[in-house]
C-alpha positions as CSV (number, residue, x, y, z in Angstrom):
1,X,56.1,25.2,36.4
2,X,52.6,23.3,37.7
3,X,52.6,20.1,39.6
4,X,49.1,18.9,40.3
5,X,47.4,21.7,42.1
6,X,50.6,23.4,43.4
7,X,52.2,26.1,41.4
8,X,56.0,26.3,41.5
9,X,57.4,29.7,40.8
10,X,60.6,30.2,39.1
11,X,63.2,32.8,39.6
12,X,66.4,33.1,37.5
13,X,69.6,34.7,38.8
14,X,72.7,35.3,37.0
15,X,75.9,34.8,38.5
16,X,79.3,36.9,38.3
17,X,82.1,34.3,39.0
18,X,83.4,30.9,40.2
19,X,82.0,31.8,43.8
20,X,79.4,34.4,44.3
21,X,76.9,34.8,46.7
22,X,73.7,36.7,45.1
23,X,71.3,38.4,47.4
24,X,67.7,37.2,46.4
25,X,65.7,38.3,49.3
26,X,64.2,40.9,47.3
27,X,62.9,38.7,44.6
28,X,61.7,36.2,46.9
29,X,59.8,38.7,48.8
30,X,58.1,40.0,45.7
31,X,56.8,36.2,44.9
32,X,55.2,36.4,48.6
33,X,53.9,39.8,48.6
34,X,52.4,39.1,44.9
35,X,50.7,36.1,46.4
36,X,48.7,37.8,48.7
37,X,49.3,35.0,51.4
38,X,49.2,36.4,54.9
39,X,50.5,33.5,56.8
40,X,52.3,30.5,56.0
41,X,55.5,29.0,54.7
42,X,57.9,30.1,51.6
43,X,59.8,27.0,50.3
44,X,63.0,27.6,48.4
45,X,64.9,24.9,46.3
46,X,67.9,24.9,43.9
47,X,67.9,22.5,41.1
48,X,71.4,22.3,40.6
49,X,74.3,20.2,42.2
50,X,77.1,22.9,42.3
51,X,75.2,25.7,43.9
52,X,73.3,26.0,47.0
53,X,71.0,28.2,49.2
54,X,71.1,30.2,52.5
55,X,70.1,32.5,54.7
56,X,73.0,34.9,56.5
57,X,73.7,38.6,57.3
58,X,73.2,41.0,54.7
59,X,74.3,44.3,55.9
60,X,77.9,43.9,56.1
61,X,79.7,42.5,53.0
62,X,82.8,41.1,54.8
63,X,80.7,38.3,56.4
64,X,79.8,36.8,52.7
65,X,83.6,37.4,52.3
66,X,84.5,35.2,55.4
67,X,82.1,32.6,54.4
68,X,83.8,32.3,50.9
69,X,87.2,32.3,52.5
70,X,86.2,29.7,55.2
71,X,84.7,27.5,52.5
72,X,87.7,27.8,50.0
73,X,90.0,26.6,52.9
74,X,87.8,23.9,54.2
75,X,87.2,22.6,50.6
76,X,90.1,24.1,48.2
77,X,89.5,23.8,44.5
78,X,92.3,21.5,43.9
79,X,92.6,18.4,45.7
80,X,92.5,14.6,45.7
81,X,89.3,14.6,43.8
82,X,88.3,11.8,41.5
83,X,85.2,13.6,39.6
84,X,86.3,13.8,35.9
85,X,84.6,17.1,35.5
86,X,87.3,18.6,37.7
87,X,84.6,20.2,39.9
88,X,84.4,18.2,43.0
89,X,84.8,21.3,45.2
90,X,81.6,23.2,44.0
91,X,79.7,19.9,44.6
92,X,81.1,19.6,48.4
93,X,80.4,23.2,49.1
94,X,76.9,23.1,47.6
95,X,76.5,20.1,49.7
96,X,77.6,22.2,52.9
97,X,75.2,25.2,52.0
98,X,72.2,22.9,51.3
99,X,69.8,23.2,48.5
100,X,66.6,24.0,50.1
101,X,65.2,26.1,53.1
102,X,61.9,27.3,54.3
103,X,61.0,30.6,55.6
104,X,57.7,31.4,57.6
105,X,55.0,34.6,56.2
106,X,53.4,36.4,58.6
107,X,51.3,39.5,57.4
108,X,52.1,38.9,54.1
109,X,55.9,39.1,54.7
110,X,58.9,36.7,55.2
111,X,59.8,36.3,58.7
112,X,63.7,37.2,58.2
113,X,65.4,38.4,61.4
114,X,66.6,42.0,61.3
115,X,70.0,41.2,59.9
116,X,69.0,38.3,57.6
117,X,69.0,37.7,53.8
118,X,68.6,34.9,51.1
119,X,71.7,34.3,49.3
120,X,71.7,31.9,46.1
121,X,75.6,30.3,46.4
122,X,77.5,29.8,43.2
123,X,80.5,27.7,43.4
124,X,81.0,26.5,39.6
125,X,80.2,29.7,37.7
126,X,79.5,32.0,36.4
127,X,76.3,30.6,35.1
128,X,72.5,31.3,34.9
129,X,70.5,29.1,38.1
130,X,67.0,29.1,38.9
131,X,65.6,29.0,42.1
132,X,62.4,27.3,42.8
133,X,59.6,28.8,45.0
134,X,56.6,27.2,46.4
135,X,54.5,29.2,48.8
136,X,51.8,27.4,51.5
137,X,49.2,29.2,52.9
138,X,48.0,28.3,56.5
Protein backbone atom coordinates (compact mmCIF):
# COMPACT_ATOMS: atom_id res chain seq x y z
CA UNK A 1 0.00 0.00 0.00
CA UNK A 2 1.47 3.29 -1.02
CA UNK A 3 0.98 6.54 0.91
CA UNK A 4 2.46 9.30 -1.21
CA UNK A 5 6.18 8.57 -1.36
CA UNK A 6 6.12 6.11 1.54
CA UNK A 7 5.45 2.44 1.04
CA UNK A 8 3.81 0.38 3.74
CA UNK A 9 4.40 -3.37 3.63
CA UNK A 10 1.78 -5.74 4.97
CA UNK A 11 2.22 -9.17 6.45
CA UNK A 12 -0.76 -11.41 7.11
CA UNK A 13 -0.92 -13.64 10.18
CA UNK A 14 -3.42 -16.41 10.93
CA UNK A 15 -4.16 -16.87 14.61
CA UNK A 16 -5.20 -20.19 16.13
CA UNK A 17 -7.48 -19.38 19.06
CA UNK A 18 -9.35 -16.72 21.00
CA UNK A 19 -6.05 -15.79 22.65
CA UNK A 20 -2.86 -16.34 20.70
CA UNK A 21 0.59 -14.79 20.70
CA UNK A 22 2.23 -15.32 17.31
CA UNK A 23 5.97 -14.74 17.03
CA UNK A 24 6.37 -12.62 13.88
CA UNK A 25 10.03 -11.70 14.43
CA UNK A 26 11.33 -13.63 11.43
CA UNK A 27 8.64 -12.20 9.11
CA UNK A 28 9.54 -8.65 10.12
CA UNK A 29 13.27 -9.39 9.88
CA UNK A 30 12.79 -10.63 6.30
CA UNK A 31 11.19 -7.30 5.33
CA UNK A 32 14.04 -5.37 6.93
CA UNK A 33 16.70 -7.48 5.19
CA UNK A 34 14.93 -7.18 1.81
CA UNK A 35 14.84 -3.37 2.15
CA UNK A 36 18.64 -3.04 2.23
CA UNK A 37 18.25 -0.32 4.89
CA UNK A 38 21.40 -0.36 7.00
CA UNK A 39 20.37 2.12 9.67
CA UNK A 40 16.96 3.47 10.62
CA UNK A 41 13.71 2.37 12.20
CA UNK A 42 11.03 -0.24 11.65
CA UNK A 43 7.56 0.87 12.69
CA UNK A 44 4.88 -1.80 13.11
CA UNK A 45 1.16 -1.14 13.34
CA UNK A 46 -1.81 -3.46 13.88
CA UNK A 47 -4.99 -2.03 12.28
CA UNK A 48 -7.39 -4.05 14.45
CA UNK A 49 -9.16 -3.19 17.71
CA UNK A 50 -9.05 -6.67 19.26
CA UNK A 51 -5.42 -7.55 18.61
CA UNK A 52 -2.20 -5.81 19.53
CA UNK A 53 1.56 -6.05 19.23
CA UNK A 54 4.35 -6.37 21.77
CA UNK A 55 7.98 -7.30 22.30
CA UNK A 56 8.83 -9.92 24.88
CA UNK A 57 10.91 -13.03 25.51
CA UNK A 58 10.78 -15.56 22.71
CA UNK A 59 12.91 -18.31 24.23
CA UNK A 60 10.84 -19.71 27.11
CA UNK A 61 7.22 -20.32 26.03
CA UNK A 62 6.15 -20.08 29.68
CA UNK A 63 6.65 -16.31 29.53
CA UNK A 64 3.88 -15.97 26.92
CA UNK A 65 1.69 -18.38 28.89
CA UNK A 66 2.23 -16.26 32.01
CA UNK A 67 1.30 -13.08 30.12
CA UNK A 68 -1.89 -14.74 28.84
CA UNK A 69 -2.82 -15.90 32.36
CA UNK A 70 -2.14 -12.47 33.87
CA UNK A 71 -4.20 -10.72 31.19
CA UNK A 72 -7.10 -13.14 31.69
CA UNK A 73 -6.95 -12.58 35.44
CA UNK A 74 -6.87 -8.79 34.99
CA UNK A 75 -9.47 -8.69 32.20
CA UNK A 76 -11.71 -11.79 32.29
CA UNK A 77 -13.77 -12.64 29.21
CA UNK A 78 -17.03 -12.24 31.11
CA UNK A 79 -17.75 -9.22 33.25
CA UNK A 80 -19.85 -6.11 33.59
CA UNK A 81 -19.27 -5.07 29.97
CA UNK A 82 -21.76 -3.18 27.82
CA UNK A 83 -20.32 -3.58 24.34
CA UNK A 84 -23.01 -5.38 22.32
CA UNK A 85 -20.62 -7.68 20.41
CA UNK A 86 -19.59 -9.49 23.59
CA UNK A 87 -15.85 -9.05 23.06
CA UNK A 88 -15.09 -6.14 25.38
CA UNK A 89 -12.31 -8.05 27.10
CA UNK A 90 -10.53 -8.38 23.74
CA UNK A 91 -10.72 -4.61 23.19
CA UNK A 92 -9.31 -3.90 26.67
CA UNK A 93 -6.47 -6.43 26.33
CA UNK A 94 -5.52 -5.08 22.91
CA UNK A 95 -5.41 -1.55 24.32
CA UNK A 96 -3.17 -2.74 27.16
CA UNK A 97 -0.72 -4.35 24.73
CA UNK A 98 -0.80 -1.46 22.25
CA UNK A 99 -1.26 -1.21 18.51
CA UNK A 100 2.20 -0.10 17.39
CA UNK A 101 5.86 -0.31 18.21
CA UNK A 102 9.17 0.80 16.79
CA UNK A 103 12.44 -1.11 16.56
CA UNK A 104 15.78 0.41 15.57
CA UNK A 105 17.66 -1.00 12.57
CA UNK A 106 21.47 -1.21 12.60
CA UNK A 107 23.75 -3.00 10.18
CA UNK A 108 20.67 -4.03 8.20
CA UNK A 109 19.10 -5.92 11.12
CA UNK A 110 16.48 -5.36 13.80
CA UNK A 111 18.06 -4.21 17.07
CA UNK A 112 16.34 -6.61 19.44
CA UNK A 113 17.78 -7.85 22.71
CA UNK A 114 19.12 -11.39 23.02
CA UNK A 115 15.84 -12.84 24.27
CA UNK A 116 13.39 -10.49 22.53
CA UNK A 117 10.83 -11.34 19.88
CA UNK A 118 7.95 -9.47 18.26
CA UNK A 119 4.47 -10.87 18.88
CA UNK A 120 1.11 -10.28 17.29
CA UNK A 121 -1.32 -10.60 20.21
CA UNK A 122 -4.74 -12.05 19.37
CA UNK A 123 -7.64 -11.61 21.78
CA UNK A 124 -10.71 -12.35 19.62
CA UNK A 125 -9.68 -15.18 17.35
CA UNK A 126 -9.09 -17.23 15.51
CA UNK A 127 -8.73 -14.65 12.74
CA UNK A 128 -6.57 -13.48 9.91
CA UNK A 129 -4.75 -10.31 10.94
CA UNK A 130 -2.60 -7.73 9.20
CA UNK A 131 0.53 -6.08 10.48
CA UNK A 132 1.66 -2.99 8.60
CA UNK A 133 5.39 -2.34 8.38
CA UNK A 134 6.98 0.97 7.50
CA UNK A 135 10.75 1.23 7.28
CA UNK A 136 12.65 4.49 7.62
CA UNK A 137 16.29 4.95 6.62
CA UNK A 138 18.48 7.39 8.41
